[in-house]
FIDORO-402856 format. One record per residue (C-alpha): residue number from 1; residue in three letters; z, y, x. Coordinates in steps of 0.02 Angstrom, whole numbers. Layout:
REM residues N
+-----+-----+--------+--------+--------+
!   k !   r !     zz !     yy !     xx !
+-----+-----+--------+--------+--------+
! NUM ! Ala !      Z !      Y !      X !
...
+-----+-----+--------+--------+--------+
This chain:
REM residues 193
+-----+-----+--------+--------+--------+
!   k !   r !     zz !     yy !     xx !
+-----+-----+--------+--------+--------+
!   1 ! Leu !   6083 !   7176 !   5295 !
!   2 ! Val !   6086 !   7122 !   5476 !
!   3 ! Pro !   6009 !   6952 !   5517 !
!   4 ! Ser !   6125 !   6832 !   5606 !
!   5 ! Gln !   5989 !   6709 !   5659 !
!   6 ! Leu !   5803 !   6714 !   5691 !
!   7 ! Gly !   5682 !   6572 !   5658 !
!   8 ! Lys !   5517 !   6519 !   5583 !
!   9 ! Ile !   5492 !   6491 !   5398 !
!  10 ! Asp !   5357 !   6360 !   5428 !
!  11 ! His !   5310 !   6280 !   5594 !
!  12 ! Gly !   5129 !   6242 !   5547 !
!  13 ! Asp !   4987 !   6366 !   5557 !
!  14 ! Thr !   4934 !   6381 !   5375 !
!  15 ! Phe !   5085 !   6454 !   5282 !
!  16 ! Tyr !   5042 !   6638 !   5261 !
!  17 ! Ala !   5098 !   6793 !   5165 !
!  18 ! Pro !   5258 !   6722 !   5085 !
!  19 ! Leu !   5327 !   6805 !   4930 !
!  20 ! Thr !   5504 !   6785 !   4865 !
!  21 ! Met !   5591 !   6813 !   4700 !
!  22 ! Lys !   5763 !   6783 !   4627 !
!  23 ! Asp !   5755 !   6683 !   4466 !
!  24 ! Asp !   5870 !   6693 !   4314 !
!  25 ! Gln !   5980 !   6556 !   4391 !
!  26 ! Gly !   6010 !   6661 !   4547 !
!  27 ! Arg !   5901 !   6551 !   4658 !
!  28 ! Met !   5792 !   6632 !   4791 !
!  29 ! Leu !   5618 !   6557 !   4775 !
!  30 ! Met !   5472 !   6575 !   4894 !
!  31 ! Trp !   5286 !   6535 !   4890 !
!  32 ! Gly !   5157 !   6556 !   5025 !
!  33 ! Trp !   4970 !   6547 !   5041 !
!  34 ! Leu !   4913 !   6390 !   5132 !
!  35 ! Gln !   4761 !   6448 !   5227 !
!  36 ! Glu !   4612 !   6340 !   5268 !
!  37 ! Ala !   4587 !   6241 !   5427 !
!  38 ! Arg !   4399 !   6240 !   5397 !
!  39 ! Ser !   4268 !   6364 !   5454 !
!  40 ! Lys !   4222 !   6510 !   5340 !
!  41 ! Glu !   4051 !   6431 !   5312 !
!  42 ! Ala !   4129 !   6266 !   5256 !
!  43 ! Gln !   4244 !   6359 !   5137 !
!  44 ! Arg !   4099 !   6455 !   5059 !
!  45 ! Glu !   3997 !   6295 !   5044 !
!  46 ! Ser !   4137 !   6202 !   4955 !
!  47 ! Gly !   4170 !   6347 !   4835 !
!  48 ! Trp !   4357 !   6360 !   4866 !
!  49 ! Ser !   4475 !   6421 !   5001 !
!  50 ! Gly !   4659 !   6383 !   5021 !
!  51 ! Val !   4796 !   6350 !   4895 !
!  52 ! Met !   4972 !   6408 !   4856 !
!  53 ! Ser !   5117 !   6309 !   4932 !
!  54 ! Leu !   5246 !   6221 !   4829 !
!  55 ! Pro !   5385 !   6337 !   4770 !
!  56 ! Arg !   5528 !   6328 !   4895 !
!  57 ! Glu !   5710 !   6364 !   4859 !
!  58 ! Leu !   5793 !   6459 !   5001 !
!  59 ! Phe !   5978 !   6439 !   5039 !
!  60 ! Leu !   6099 !   6455 !   5183 !
!  61 ! His !   6177 !   6306 !   5272 !
!  62 ! Pro !   6363 !   6319 !   5316 !
!  63 ! Asp !   6313 !   6366 !   5495 !
!  64 ! Gly !   6214 !   6514 !   5429 !
!  65 ! Ala !   6042 !   6437 !   5461 !
!  66 ! Leu !   5907 !   6457 !   5330 !
!  67 ! Gly !   5880 !   6305 !   5222 !
!  68 ! Gln !   5725 !   6263 !   5121 !
!  69 ! Arg !   5695 !   6130 !   4990 !
!  70 ! Pro !   5562 !   6106 !   4859 !
!  71 ! Ala !   5611 !   6191 !   4696 !
!  72 ! Ala !   5685 !   6060 !   4578 !
!  73 ! Glu !   5547 !   6092 !   4452 !
!  74 ! Val !   5419 !   6000 !   4560 !
!  75 ! Glu !   5507 !   5839 !   4507 !
!  76 ! Thr !   5432 !   5862 !   4332 !
!  77 ! Leu !   5263 !   5820 !   4411 !
!  78 ! Arg !   5318 !   5642 !   4451 !
!  79 ! Val !   5224 !   5507 !   4357 !
!  80 ! Glu !   5243 !   5339 !   4442 !
!  81 ! His !   5393 !   5292 !   4548 !
!  82 ! Lys !   5410 !   5158 !   4683 !
!  83 ! Glu !   5569 !   5131 !   4780 !
!  84 ! His !   5611 !   5031 !   4934 !
!  85 ! Arg !   5789 !   5023 !   5001 !
!  86 ! Ser !   5857 !   4967 !   5169 !
!  87 ! Val !   5688 !   4926 !   5246 !
!  88 ! Thr !   5687 !   4887 !   5431 !
!  89 ! Leu !   5518 !   4922 !   5510 !
!  90 ! Lys !   5466 !   4851 !   5678 !
!  91 ! Pro !   5301 !   4875 !   5770 !
!  92 ! Gly !   5181 !   4738 !   5716 !
!  93 ! Gly !   5298 !   4677 !   5578 !
!  94 ! Asp !   5276 !   4674 !   5390 !
!  95 ! Asn !   5277 !   4844 !   5309 !
!  96 ! Pro !   5305 !   4849 !   5120 !
!  97 ! Leu !   5270 !   5036 !   5121 !
!  98 ! Cys !   5084 !   5004 !   5156 !
!  99 ! Glu !   5058 !   4970 !   4970 !
! 100 ! Ile !   5091 !   5154 !   4930 !
! 101 ! Arg !   4925 !   5243 !   4912 !
! 102 ! Gly !   4857 !   5402 !   4836 !
! 103 ! Ser !   4797 !   5577 !   4871 !
! 104 ! Ser !   4938 !   5657 !   4770 !
! 105 ! Leu !   5108 !   5593 !   4827 !
! 106 ! Glu !   5288 !   5641 !   4852 !
! 107 ! Ile !   5373 !   5536 !   4985 !
! 108 ! Glu !   5561 !   5546 !   5005 !
! 109 ! Ile !   5626 !   5449 !   5151 !
! 110 ! Ser !   5787 !   5438 !   5250 !
! 111 ! Val !   5767 !   5362 !   5422 !
! 112 ! Asp !   5886 !   5308 !   5558 !
! 113 ! Pro !   5765 !   5319 !   5704 !
! 114 ! Gly !   5876 !   5201 !   5805 !
! 115 ! Ala !   5887 !   5181 !   5991 !
! 116 ! Glu !   5701 !   5209 !   6018 !
! 117 ! Asp !   5714 !   5378 !   5934 !
! 118 ! Val !   5534 !   5368 !   5868 !
! 119 ! Phe !   5466 !   5360 !   5691 !
! 120 ! Asn !   5286 !   5380 !   5627 !
! 121 ! Leu !   5228 !   5404 !   5448 !
! 122 ! Ser !   5039 !   5404 !   5419 !
! 123 ! Val !   4966 !   5487 !   5265 !
! 124 ! Leu !   4788 !   5517 !   5207 !
! 125 ! Thr !   4730 !   5366 !   5307 !
! 126 ! Ser !   4551 !   5308 !   5278 !
! 127 ! Pro !   4522 !   5121 !   5254 !
! 128 ! Asp !   4442 !   5109 !   5426 !
! 129 ! Lys !   4587 !   5211 !   5502 !
! 130 ! Arg !   4464 !   5334 !   5581 !
! 131 ! Glu !   4550 !   5473 !   5484 !
! 132 ! Glu !   4738 !   5493 !   5465 !
! 133 ! Thr !   4871 !   5625 !   5473 !
! 134 ! Val !   5028 !   5571 !   5565 !
! 135 ! Ile !   5203 !   5638 !   5541 !
! 136 ! Arg !   5299 !   5590 !   5696 !
! 137 ! Tyr !   5481 !   5605 !   5742 !
! 138 ! Ala !   5520 !   5583 !   5927 !
! 139 ! Lys !   5658 !   5647 !   6039 !
! 140 ! Gly !   5732 !   5769 !   5914 !
! 141 ! Ala !   5568 !   5847 !   5853 !
! 142 ! Ile !   5453 !   5824 !   5704 !
! 143 ! Thr !   5265 !   5837 !   5733 !
! 144 ! Leu !   5122 !   5856 !   5610 !
! 145 ! Asp !   4981 !   5774 !   5707 !
! 146 ! Arg !   4812 !   5825 !   5636 !
! 147 ! Ser !   4708 !   5762 !   5783 !
! 148 ! Lys !   4625 !   5629 !   5671 !
! 149 ! Ser !   4644 !   5716 !   5503 !
! 150 ! Ser !   4457 !   5740 !   5480 !
! 151 ! Gln !   4294 !   5685 !   5559 !
! 152 ! Asn !   4219 !   5851 !   5507 !
! 153 ! Glu !   4190 !   5960 !   5661 !
! 154 ! Asp !   4223 !   6118 !   5557 !
! 155 ! Val !   4406 !   6071 !   5534 !
! 156 ! Thr !   4544 !   6129 !   5652 !
! 157 ! Lys !   4638 !   5978 !   5718 !
! 158 ! Asp !   4785 !   6058 !   5807 !
! 159 ! Ser !   4957 !   5979 !   5797 !
! 160 ! Tyr !   5122 !   6070 !   5771 !
! 161 ! Ser !   5301 !   6023 !   5815 !
! 162 ! Ala !   5476 !   6088 !   5786 !
! 163 ! Pro !   5650 !   6030 !   5836 !
! 164 ! Val !   5748 !   5954 !   5691 !
! 165 ! Pro !   5938 !   5963 !   5691 !
! 166 ! Met !   6011 !   5794 !   5639 !
! 167 ! Pro !   6197 !   5824 !   5611 !
! 168 ! Asp !   6223 !   5650 !   5535 !
! 169 ! Gly !   6099 !   5560 !   5649 !
! 170 ! Arg !   5974 !   5533 !   5509 !
! 171 ! Leu !   5804 !   5606 !   5475 !
! 172 ! Asn !   5784 !   5651 !   5291 !
! 173 ! Leu !   5605 !   5693 !   5245 !
! 174 ! Arg !   5520 !   5751 !   5087 !
! 175 ! Val !   5333 !   5746 !   5112 !
! 176 ! Phe !   5209 !   5809 !   4983 !
! 177 ! Val !   5026 !   5762 !   4993 !
! 178 ! Asp !   4900 !   5845 !   4877 !
! 179 ! Gly !   4718 !   5819 !   4922 !
! 180 ! Ser !   4704 !   5880 !   5101 !
! 181 ! Val !   4871 !   5974 !   5097 !
! 182 ! Val !   5029 !   5905 !   5177 !
! 183 ! Glu !   5196 !   5995 !   5160 !
! 184 ! Ile !   5346 !   5924 !   5255 !
! 185 ! Phe !   5530 !   5967 !   5227 !
! 186 ! Ala !   5641 !   5893 !   5364 !
! 187 ! Asn !   5831 !   5889 !   5342 !
! 188 ! Gly !   5822 !   6044 !   5231 !
! 189 ! Arg !   5799 !   6148 !   5390 !
! 190 ! Val !   5621 !   6131 !   5452 !
! 191 ! Cys !   5456 !   6147 !   5359 !
! 192 ! Leu !   5282 !   6106 !   5421 !
! 193 ! Ser !   5125 !   6135 !   5317 !
+-----+-----+--------+--------+--------+
């Protein structure tokens, strides 16, 4: 096989040592190790270090680019469902999405960023807003902003970005939050963990 395109599997800094397998349905599935963003001492003190990523189904887009989506089986983990349709959000305006809370969430959202071409989604936000992880779309790129993700000095707070192709002008996100882990799937083409 000769590759026709080169790219990154995950644009964050924690997805490591991916393994793939073909299942009995012919799907190519991949998992990776999500490494820690804490110091070795903090990991030892807590008694755990890292976690496996969600299983990802790999596929090819018509243009030959690698596609990734969460394996359909993760949907069996859903317990409670809330849905909002056709919500227009404006800075300083009412936001019905603020009622969604939890440390284990799947967020599926389709956004038309509009003329301003900017969209922010905050997750893992503390009540006093001193801690939060921001997923930002601006000027054709998605960013996982970890600058305020923790007040702990042992935690790496770098941010990571990647361009996101938007063939239909929309940003389609699936965001999974599990404890301190955030996995982002953008338009089936870009992943950030």
